[in-house]
PAKE-238161 format. One record per residue (C-alpha): residue number from 1; residue in one letter; x, y, z. Coordinates in Angstrom, 1 decimal. Example, Ala and Ser with C-alpha at 12.3 -4.5 7.8 and 13.67 -1.06 7.14 Angstrom:
<nodes>
NODE:num:residuo:east:north:up
NODE:1:A:12.3:-4.5:7.8
NODE:2:S:13.7:-1.1:7.1
</nodes>
This chain:
<nodes>
NODE:num:residuo:east:north:up
NODE:1:A:32.7:9.6:-5.2
NODE:2:K:36.3:9.7:-4.3
NODE:3:I:37.8:12.3:-1.9
NODE:4:G:39.8:13.7:-4.8
NODE:5:C:36.6:14.3:-6.7
NODE:6:F:35.1:16.4:-3.9
NODE:7:S:38.5:18.3:-3.6
NODE:8:D:38.2:19.1:-7.3
NODE:9:I:34.6:20.3:-6.8
NODE:10:C:35.7:22.6:-3.9
NODE:11:S:38.2:24.2:-6.3
NODE:12:L:35.6:24.7:-8.9
NODE:13:F:33.3:26.4:-6.3
NODE:14:K:36.0:29.0:-5.6
NODE:15:K:36.8:29.5:-9.3
NODE:16:W:33.1:29.9:-10.4
NODE:17:C:31.7:31.5:-7.3
NODE:18:N:30.1:34.4:-9.3
NODE:19:D:28.5:32.2:-12.0
NODE:20:E:25.0:31.2:-10.9
NODE:21:S:24.5:28.4:-13.4
NODE:22:V:27.8:26.7:-12.7
NODE:23:I:27.3:26.9:-8.9
NODE:24:I:23.8:25.3:-9.3
NODE:25:I:25.4:22.4:-11.3
NODE:26:L:28.1:21.9:-8.7
NODE:27:L:25.6:21.9:-5.8
NODE:28:N:23.5:19.4:-7.6
NODE:29:A:26.5:17.2:-8.4
NODE:30:V:27.5:17.1:-4.6
NODE:31:Y:23.8:16.5:-3.7
NODE:32:F:23.5:13.4:-5.9
NODE:33:M:26.9:12.1:-5.0
NODE:34:T:26.0:12.3:-1.3
NODE:35:T:22.4:11.3:-1.1
NODE:36:G:21.9:7.9:0.4
NODE:37:R:25.7:7.3:1.0
NODE:38:E:27.0:6.2:4.4
NODE:39:D:30.6:7.1:3.9
NODE:40:I:30.4:10.8:3.1
NODE:41:E:31.9:12.2:6.4
NODE:42:D:35.6:12.3:5.3
NODE:43:S:34.8:13.1:1.6
NODE:44:L:32.9:16.4:2.4
NODE:45:E:35.5:17.8:4.7
NODE:46:N:35.6:21.3:3.2
NODE:47:I:32.1:21.5:1.8
NODE:48:P:30.4:22.9:5.0
NODE:49:N:32.6:26.0:4.9
NODE:50:I:31.8:26.6:1.2
NODE:51:L:28.1:26.2:1.8
NODE:52:Q:28.1:28.6:4.7
NODE:53:E:30.0:31.2:2.5
NODE:54:I:27.3:30.7:-0.2
NODE:55:V:24.5:31.3:2.3
NODE:56:E:26.2:34.4:3.6
NODE:57:T:27.3:36.0:0.3
NODE:58:N:25.5:34.7:-2.7
NODE:59:T:22.7:36.9:-4.2
NODE:60:S:20.8:34.2:-6.1
NODE:61:D:17.7:32.8:-4.4
NODE:62:R:17.9:29.6:-6.5
NODE:63:V:21.5:29.0:-5.4
NODE:64:I:20.6:29.6:-1.7
NODE:65:D:17.7:27.1:-2.0
NODE:66:D:19.9:24.5:-3.5
NODE:67:A:22.6:25.1:-0.9
NODE:68:F:20.1:24.6:2.0
NODE:69:D:18.9:21.3:0.3
NODE:70:L:22.5:20.1:0.4
NODE:71:I:23.0:21.4:4.0
NODE:72:K:19.9:19.4:5.0
NODE:73:I:21.5:16.1:3.7
NODE:74:I:24.8:16.8:5.6
NODE:75:V:23.0:17.6:8.8
NODE:76:R:20.8:14.5:8.5
NODE:77:D:23.5:12.0:7.5
NODE:78:T:26.7:13.1:9.3
NODE:79:N:27.8:13.6:12.9
NODE:80:A:31.0:15.6:12.9
NODE:81:L:30.3:17.7:9.8
NODE:82:Q:26.8:18.9:11.0
NODE:83:A:28.5:20.4:14.0
NODE:84:E:30.3:22.9:11.7
NODE:85:F:27.0:24.6:11.1
NODE:86:L:26.4:25.3:14.8
NODE:87:N:28.0:28.7:14.9
NODE:88:P:26.6:32.2:15.4
NODE:89:A:27.7:33.5:11.9
NODE:90:F:25.7:30.8:10.1
NODE:91:F:22.6:31.4:12.2
NODE:92:N:22.9:35.1:11.6
NODE:93:S:23.0:34.4:7.8
NODE:94:I:20.0:32.2:8.1
NODE:95:F:17.9:34.8:9.8
NODE:96:N:19.0:37.5:7.4
NODE:97:R:17.6:35.3:4.6
NODE:98:L:14.4:34.7:6.5
NODE:99:K:14.0:38.5:6.9
NODE:100:S:14.3:38.9:3.1
NODE:101:N:11.3:36.6:2.7
NODE:102:T:12.3:35.8:-1.0
NODE:103:I:13.5:32.2:-0.6
NODE:104:T:11.7:28.9:0.4
NODE:105:S:11.8:28.7:4.2
NODE:106:S:11.0:25.0:4.4
NODE:107:S:14.5:23.8:3.8
NODE:108:I:15.8:26.3:6.3
NODE:109:T:13.3:25.0:8.8
NODE:110:E:14.4:21.4:8.2
NODE:111:V:18.1:22.4:8.6
NODE:112:L:17.4:24.0:12.0
NODE:113:L:15.2:21.2:13.2
NODE:114:G:17.7:18.7:12.0
NODE:115:L:20.4:20.5:14.0
NODE:116:E:18.1:20.6:17.1
NODE:117:T:17.7:16.8:16.8
NODE:118:K:21.5:16.3:16.8
NODE:119:N:22.3:18.9:19.4
NODE:120:A:19.3:20.5:21.1
NODE:121:R:21.1:22.6:23.7
NODE:122:K:23.5:24.2:21.3
NODE:123:T:20.9:24.8:18.7
NODE:124:N:18.5:26.5:21.2
NODE:125:D:21.3:28.7:22.4
NODE:126:L:22.0:29.9:18.9
NODE:127:L:18.3:30.4:18.2
NODE:128:S:17.6:32.5:21.3
NODE:129:P:18.9:35.8:20.0
NODE:130:H:16.5:35.5:17.1
NODE:131:I:13.3:34.7:19.1
NODE:132:Q:11.7:38.1:18.5
NODE:133:L:12.1:37.7:14.7
NODE:134:L:10.6:34.2:14.9
NODE:135:K:7.6:35.6:16.8
NODE:136:E:7.1:38.3:14.1
NODE:137:L:7.4:35.7:11.4
NODE:138:S:5.0:33.3:13.2
NODE:139:E:2.3:36.0:13.1
NODE:140:S:2.7:36.8:9.4
NODE:141:D:0.5:35.3:6.7
NODE:142:D:3.4:34.0:4.6
NODE:143:S:6.1:31.4:5.4
NODE:144:N:5.2:31.3:9.1
NODE:145:V:5.2:27.5:9.4
NODE:146:G:8.9:27.2:10.1
NODE:147:A:8.8:30.1:12.7
NODE:148:V:5.9:28.5:14.5
NODE:149:L:7.6:25.0:14.5
NODE:150:L:10.8:26.4:15.8
NODE:151:L:9.1:28.4:18.6
NODE:152:H:7.0:25.4:19.5
NODE:153:K:9.6:22.6:19.3
NODE:154:C:13.0:24.2:20.0
NODE:155:L:12.3:27.3:22.2
NODE:156:D:9.1:26.3:24.0
NODE:157:G:8.0:29.8:23.1
NODE:158:I:4.3:28.8:22.3
NODE:159:G:2.1:25.9:23.3
NODE:160:D:0.1:23.5:21.0
NODE:161:T:-3.1:25.6:20.9
NODE:162:E:-1.4:28.9:20.2
NODE:163:A:0.8:27.3:17.5
NODE:164:F:-2.2:25.9:15.7
NODE:165:K:-4.2:29.0:15.9
NODE:166:L:-1.4:30.9:14.2
NODE:167:L:-1.6:28.5:11.3
NODE:168:V:-5.4:28.2:10.7
NODE:169:P:-7.2:30.9:8.8
NODE:170:D:-10.3:32.5:10.3
NODE:171:L:-13.3:30.3:9.9
NODE:172:D:-15.2:33.1:7.9
NODE:173:V:-12.5:33.0:5.2
NODE:174:I:-11.2:29.4:5.5
NODE:175:Y:-13.1:28.2:2.4
NODE:176:T:-12.2:31.2:0.3
NODE:177:K:-9.6:31.0:-2.5
NODE:178:D:-7.0:32.7:-0.2
NODE:179:G:-8.0:30.6:2.9
NODE:180:V:-7.7:27.3:1.1
NODE:181:Y:-4.4:28.3:-0.6
NODE:182:R:-3.0:29.2:2.8
NODE:183:L:-4.0:25.9:4.4
NODE:184:A:-2.6:23.9:1.5
NODE:185:A:0.7:25.9:1.7
NODE:186:T:0.8:25.4:5.5
NODE:187:I:0.4:21.7:5.3
NODE:188:G:2.9:21.3:2.5
NODE:189:A:5.5:23.4:4.3
NODE:190:I:5.5:21.1:7.4
NODE:191:P:8.6:18.9:7.0
NODE:192:Y:8.0:15.2:6.6
NODE:193:T:10.1:14.7:9.8
NODE:194:E:7.4:16.5:11.8
NODE:195:L:4.6:14.2:11.0
NODE:196:D:3.3:14.2:14.6
NODE:197:F:3.0:17.9:14.5
NODE:198:E:1.1:17.7:11.2
NODE:199:K:-1.3:15.2:12.6
NODE:200:Q:-2.0:17.3:15.7
NODE:201:F:-2.5:20.4:13.5
NODE:202:L:-5.0:18.6:11.2
NODE:203:V:-6.9:17.3:14.2
NODE:204:H:-7.1:20.9:15.5
NODE:205:L:-8.2:22.0:12.0
NODE:206:V:-11.1:19.5:12.0
NODE:207:S:-12.1:20.5:15.6
NODE:208:T:-12.7:24.1:14.5
NODE:209:G:-15.7:22.9:12.4
NODE:210:S:-14.0:23.6:9.1
NODE:211:S:-15.5:20.6:7.5
NODE:212:E:-18.9:22.2:7.3
NODE:213:K:-17.3:25.3:5.7
NODE:214:F:-15.8:23.2:2.9
NODE:215:I:-19.3:22.1:1.8
NODE:216:H:-19.9:25.7:0.8
NODE:217:A:-16.7:25.7:-1.2
NODE:218:F:-17.7:22.8:-3.3
NODE:219:E:-21.0:24.6:-4.2
NODE:220:T:-19.3:27.9:-5.2
NODE:221:Q:-15.8:27.2:-6.5
NODE:222:I:-14.8:25.4:-9.7
NODE:223:E:-11.4:27.0:-10.5
NODE:224:V:-8.8:24.2:-11.0
NODE:225:E:-6.1:25.6:-8.7
NODE:226:Y:-8.7:26.1:-6.0
NODE:227:C:-9.9:22.5:-6.4
NODE:228:R:-6.4:21.2:-6.3
NODE:229:N:-5.7:22.9:-3.0
NODE:230:L:-9.0:22.0:-1.4
NODE:231:T:-8.8:18.3:-2.3
NODE:232:Y:-5.2:18.2:-1.2
NODE:233:V:-6.3:19.6:2.3
NODE:234:L:-9.0:17.0:2.5
NODE:235:K:-6.6:14.2:1.5
NODE:236:E:-4.2:15.1:4.3
NODE:237:I:-7.1:15.2:6.8
NODE:238:V:-8.3:11.7:6.1
NODE:239:M:-4.8:10.3:5.9
NODE:240:Y:-3.4:11.8:9.1
NODE:241:A:-6.1:13.3:11.4
NODE:242:G:-7.6:10.0:12.6
NODE:243:D:-10.8:8.0:12.3
NODE:244:D:-13.0:10.7:13.8
NODE:245:A:-11.8:13.3:11.3
NODE:246:A:-12.3:10.9:8.4
NODE:247:S:-15.8:10.1:9.6
NODE:248:S:-16.6:13.9:9.8
NODE:249:V:-15.7:14.1:6.1
NODE:250:V:-18.3:11.4:5.3
NODE:251:K:-21.0:12.6:7.7
NODE:252:S:-20.7:16.2:6.6
NODE:253:G:-21.4:15.3:3.0
NODE:254:I:-18.1:16.3:1.7
NODE:255:S:-17.3:12.7:0.4
NODE:256:E:-20.6:12.8:-1.6
NODE:257:H:-19.5:16.0:-3.2
NODE:258:L:-16.1:14.4:-4.0
NODE:259:I:-17.9:11.4:-5.6
NODE:260:N:-20.3:13.6:-7.6
NODE:261:S:-17.5:15.7:-8.9
NODE:262:C:-15.4:12.6:-10.0
NODE:263:E:-17.2:12.0:-13.3
NODE:264:D:-16.7:15.5:-14.7
NODE:265:C:-13.1:15.8:-13.3
NODE:266:S:-10.5:16.2:-16.0
NODE:267:D:-7.6:17.3:-13.9
NODE:268:G:-5.1:14.6:-12.9
NODE:269:E:-3.9:16.3:-9.7
NODE:270:V:-7.5:16.8:-8.4
NODE:271:M:-8.5:13.3:-9.3
NODE:272:D:-5.4:11.9:-7.6
NODE:273:N:-6.3:13.7:-4.4
NODE:274:I:-9.9:12.6:-4.6
NODE:275:S:-9.1:8.9:-5.2
NODE:276:T:-6.6:8.9:-2.3
NODE:277:T:-9.2:10.5:-0.1
NODE:278:L:-11.8:7.9:-0.9
NODE:279:Q:-9.2:5.1:-0.4
NODE:280:F:-8.4:6.2:3.1
NODE:281:L:-12.0:6.8:4.0
NODE:282:T:-12.7:3.0:3.5
NODE:283:Y:-10.4:2.2:6.5
NODE:284:D:-13.6:2.4:8.6
NODE:285:D:-16.5:-0.1:8.0
NODE:286:A:-19.1:2.6:8.9
NODE:287:N:-17.7:4.9:6.3
NODE:288:I:-17.8:2.1:3.7
NODE:289:I:-21.5:1.7:4.1
NODE:290:Q:-22.1:5.4:3.7
NODE:291:L:-19.8:5.7:0.7
NODE:292:G:-21.8:2.9:-0.9
NODE:293:E:-25.0:4.8:-0.3
NODE:294:Q:-23.4:8.0:-1.7
NODE:295:G:-22.8:6.2:-5.0
NODE:296:V:-19.0:5.6:-5.0
NODE:297:L:-19.4:2.1:-6.5
NODE:298:K:-21.5:3.2:-9.5
NODE:299:C:-18.7:5.5:-10.7
NODE:300:V:-15.7:3.2:-10.3
NODE:301:P:-15.8:1.4:-13.7
NODE:302:T:-16.1:4.7:-15.6
NODE:303:L:-13.2:6.2:-13.6
NODE:304:L:-10.9:3.2:-14.0
NODE:305:K:-11.5:3.1:-17.8
NODE:306:R:-10.9:6.9:-18.1
NODE:307:W:-7.7:7.1:-16.0
NODE:308:I:-5.9:3.8:-16.3
NODE:309:G:-3.9:5.0:-19.3
NODE:310:N:-3.6:8.8:-18.5
NODE:311:E:-1.0:10.9:-16.9
NODE:312:R:-1.1:10.1:-13.1
NODE:313:G:-3.6:7.4:-14.1
NODE:314:E:-1.8:4.5:-12.5
NODE:315:S:-1.8:6.2:-9.2
NODE:316:I:-5.4:7.1:-9.4
NODE:317:A:-6.3:3.5:-10.5
NODE:318:D:-4.2:2.1:-7.7
NODE:319:S:-6.1:4.2:-5.1
NODE:320:L:-9.6:3.4:-6.6
NODE:321:I:-8.7:-0.4:-6.6
NODE:322:K:-7.5:-0.3:-3.1
NODE:323:M:-10.7:1.5:-2.1
NODE:324:L:-12.7:-1.2:-3.8
NODE:325:T:-10.6:-3.9:-2.2
NODE:326:K:-11.4:-2.6:1.3
NODE:327:M:-15.1:-2.2:0.5
NODE:328:S:-15.5:-5.7:-1.1
NODE:329:V:-14.7:-7.4:2.2
NODE:330:L:-18.3:-6.6:3.3
NODE:331:V:-21.1:-8.8:2.1
NODE:332:V:-23.5:-5.8:1.8
NODE:333:V:-21.0:-4.3:-0.7
NODE:334:K:-20.9:-7.5:-2.7
NODE:335:E:-24.7:-7.4:-2.9
NODE:336:R:-24.6:-3.8:-4.1
NODE:337:I:-22.0:-4.7:-6.8
NODE:338:V:-24.3:-7.5:-8.0
NODE:339:S:-27.2:-5.1:-8.2
NODE:340:L:-25.1:-2.6:-10.1
NODE:341:V:-23.9:-5.3:-12.5
NODE:342:N:-27.6:-6.2:-13.2
NODE:343:V:-28.2:-2.6:-14.4
NODE:344:G:-25.1:-2.4:-16.6
NODE:345:V:-22.4:-1.2:-14.1
NODE:346:K:-19.9:-3.9:-14.9
NODE:347:I:-17.3:-3.7:-12.1
NODE:348:P:-16.0:-7.3:-12.6
NODE:349:E:-15.6:-6.8:-16.3
NODE:350:V:-13.4:-3.7:-15.8
NODE:351:L:-11.2:-5.6:-13.2
NODE:352:V:-10.7:-8.5:-15.6
NODE:353:D:-9.6:-6.1:-18.3
NODE:354:I:-7.1:-4.4:-15.9
NODE:355:F:-5.9:-7.9:-14.6
NODE:356:E:-5.2:-8.9:-18.3
NODE:357:T:-3.6:-5.7:-19.6
NODE:358:S:-2.0:-3.7:-16.7
NODE:359:S:1.8:-3.5:-16.7
NODE:360:D:1.9:-1.6:-13.4
NODE:361:L:2.9:-4.0:-10.6
NODE:362:D:1.0:-2.1:-7.8
NODE:363:V:-2.2:-1.9:-9.9
NODE:364:L:-1.9:-5.6:-10.8
NODE:365:K:-1.4:-6.7:-7.2
NODE:366:G:-4.2:-4.5:-6.0
NODE:367:T:-6.5:-6.0:-8.7
NODE:368:I:-5.7:-9.5:-7.6
NODE:369:D:-6.4:-8.6:-3.9
NODE:370:C:-9.7:-7.0:-5.0
NODE:371:I:-10.9:-10.0:-7.0
NODE:372:K:-9.9:-12.3:-4.2
NODE:373:N:-12.0:-10.3:-1.7
NODE:374:M:-15.0:-10.3:-4.1
NODE:375:L:-14.8:-14.1:-4.3
NODE:376:T:-14.3:-14.7:-0.6
NODE:377:D:-17.2:-15.9:1.8
NODE:378:S:-19.8:-15.4:-1.0
NODE:379:M:-20.6:-16.9:-4.3
NODE:380:M:-22.7:-14.0:-5.5
NODE:381:L:-19.9:-12.7:-7.9
NODE:382:H:-18.4:-16.0:-8.9
NODE:383:E:-20.3:-16.2:-12.2
NODE:384:H:-18.9:-12.9:-13.4
NODE:385:F:-15.3:-14.2:-13.2
NODE:386:S:-16.1:-17.8:-14.5
NODE:387:N:-15.2:-17.2:-18.1
NODE:388:Q:-12.5:-18.4:-20.5
NODE:389:K:-10.8:-15.0:-20.8
NODE:390:F:-10.3:-14.7:-17.0
NODE:391:I:-9.1:-18.2:-16.5
NODE:392:D:-6.6:-17.9:-19.4
NODE:393:T:-5.3:-14.6:-17.9
NODE:394:C:-4.9:-16.2:-14.5
NODE:395:I:-2.8:-19.0:-15.9
NODE:396:S:-0.8:-16.6:-18.0
NODE:397:R:0.0:-14.4:-15.0
NODE:398:T:1.2:-17.3:-13.0
NODE:399:K:3.6:-18.3:-15.8
NODE:400:G:5.1:-14.9:-16.1
NODE:401:D:7.9:-13.3:-14.1
NODE:402:D:6.2:-10.0:-13.0
NODE:403:L:4.5:-11.5:-9.9
NODE:404:D:6.2:-13.0:-6.8
NODE:405:T:5.3:-16.3:-5.4
NODE:406:E:2.8:-14.9:-2.9
NODE:407:Y:0.6:-13.4:-5.6
NODE:408:K:0.9:-16.5:-7.9
NODE:409:V:-0.4:-18.5:-5.0
NODE:410:K:-3.2:-16.0:-4.5
NODE:411:I:-4.2:-16.4:-8.1
NODE:412:L:-4.1:-20.2:-8.0
NODE:413:W:-5.5:-20.8:-4.6
NODE:414:S:-7.6:-17.8:-3.6
NODE:415:I:-9.1:-17.1:-7.0
NODE:416:V:-8.9:-20.1:-9.4
NODE:417:T:-9.5:-22.8:-6.8
NODE:418:R:-12.3:-20.8:-5.2
NODE:419:L:-14.1:-20.4:-8.5
NODE:420:S:-14.2:-24.2:-8.9
NODE:421:Y:-16.5:-24.5:-5.9
NODE:422:N:-19.5:-22.9:-7.7
NODE:423:N:-19.8:-25.0:-10.8
NODE:424:P:-17.1:-27.8:-10.9
NODE:425:S:-18.1:-29.1:-14.3
NODE:426:K:-18.0:-25.7:-16.0
NODE:427:F:-14.8:-24.9:-14.3
NODE:428:A:-13.2:-28.2:-15.5
NODE:429:E:-14.1:-27.1:-19.0
NODE:430:L:-12.6:-23.7:-18.6
NODE:431:L:-9.4:-25.2:-17.2
NODE:432:S:-9.1:-28.0:-19.8
NODE:433:P:-6.8:-26.0:-22.2
NODE:434:H:-4.3:-25.7:-19.3
NODE:435:T:-4.3:-29.2:-17.9
NODE:436:H:-0.8:-29.9:-19.3
NODE:437:L:0.5:-27.2:-16.9
</nodes>
């Protein structure tokens, strides 16, 4: 993007200022031309003034949202230009928008937090006249996350405990449709730049005893949107709230409810949340044992077959395979897999099929790691991979260009060579079609 190009766009902004569709196209054009670039400071010289005018005068919520998305980029990626937003008029426009409560506040919050990161003193001075409105917004049921964050981080207006209490619904309604919706919306509204705050919030959420309340939710609610919100909340808890929080999800029985609901689940978003939750629960060996007892291994082949080719299926398969990879490090899990194979639950067979057919690189690498773990430090599962189809696929994968050297070495050394230990003569026979290689 040349400087002249941005100059032309500035002229178009002025010419078409009353046409919503044109303004949205222009905002998106500037957004895509600036995202990820390091040399935008000089090119965008007049853009901040135009964006401030849009925020102050435009009546379209969609235009305002897109304008804040662009301001967010400028604040994050520039030094001199971001300072142009540090003025009372712009802050007054922001809080007038927040009062209206008709636009997405997360981008506004990210802009203000970004300005605070670049110039804390000036930002706090400009926020101070609006502290009463922030307090009112923080106590409302809708869009209060940004207000709580700004009070907590920028103005020292509230402490940790008070901030978290404002964001967690009362325990007697936390598992209801409205309570779970509010929790999901709150977590989703915390900017990715405030991950530490999200972690602390989730730890507080678990400490309230909410896990036990969610058990009731699984027994009483089947509506898809509710299940999406609830499984999203659980996923965030196990990803970010720490080992103790993850263990509480297992010990409370929630994980067992997740496992039992998998086989009847037909919604991709719900299943994606569940598979990611189960994956992160296996980061603790104690959880792995309990998940095995709760039946997670038994449902893996069915789930992989069902979801591998569906919408969001690769993400779901990737999480399930990563879960199985972590679990199969333990000998007790290998023993359980052998027992399941003997009663028709053919986990190795499904992995071989995925290894042969998958075109998704993450799924393919995950499958290689999983098979490698199953064959390591135990010969219990070797016979289930010692067949011509699997050996042919191993050789074929090492000849292709999809995998890097690291994974080709894993196939040849950690899988193929390891299989030869169990029955050298049979293995030599399986490898004989490929000796010329």
